[in-house]
C-alpha positions, 0 to 999 in steps of 0.5 A: 500500500503506498503512503497517503496523506492519511497513512504512512506505511512502515516495512520491517522484517519479522518471524511472523510465521514459518517463512523467514524474513517475512514482510511486515506492513504496520499502518499508522494513520495521520493522527494518534490517540492516547488514553489516560485514566485520571485518578478519582476522588479517592485517589485511585484509578477504580470505577465509581458507582454513581450514588443515582444509579440503582441496581438493576437485575442485581448488577452495579454501574460502574462509571469510569472516566477516561481522558482521550488526547488526540494529536497528529503524527506532528505533535499538533493537538486536534481541536473540535473532533468527535471521537468514535469509540466503542467497547468490544462488549455489547452492553458497555456504553461509551459517551462523550461530554463534548468534542476534543478541546484545544489541546486535543483532550476529550472526556469519555465516560464508560458505563457498564453493569458488566464485571470483567475484562473489556477493551476500548478501540477507536473507531476513527480510520484516521486515528491510530490508538493502542486498544485500552483494556479495562478490568471492571471488578472493584469499584467505590461508591460515590456516596455512602448507603444505609442499611435499612431493616 
């Protein structure tokens, strides 16, 4: 595949199968996305169970903010961009508060009622990103709760 304005092709050799010196083609899009899970108010990166959320069919609601930063390969931030990000699991929801700001940053909120491993993927063809692997297990309650009789 020839280089285009949207892609650069990198060629190298590696052991990918039983054919020695086989060619590996890696496509890197025009823009790059990096992920960051900011610390919550408890000082760690665990999801929070919102106080307004109710248990649904015996499952809690995990709520995890994630910062996505998009820059061009040259390092310039991409502002005003609406990202397309999805989970590899069908029942997870990924929401955005707004498009990327002048620094190329957007807050993404992952909400799920399913514990376990998941992966967030960028669907934009002109953005390269390493998939973000997340394990939903432990979480903080946003506010205390009362046990009643």
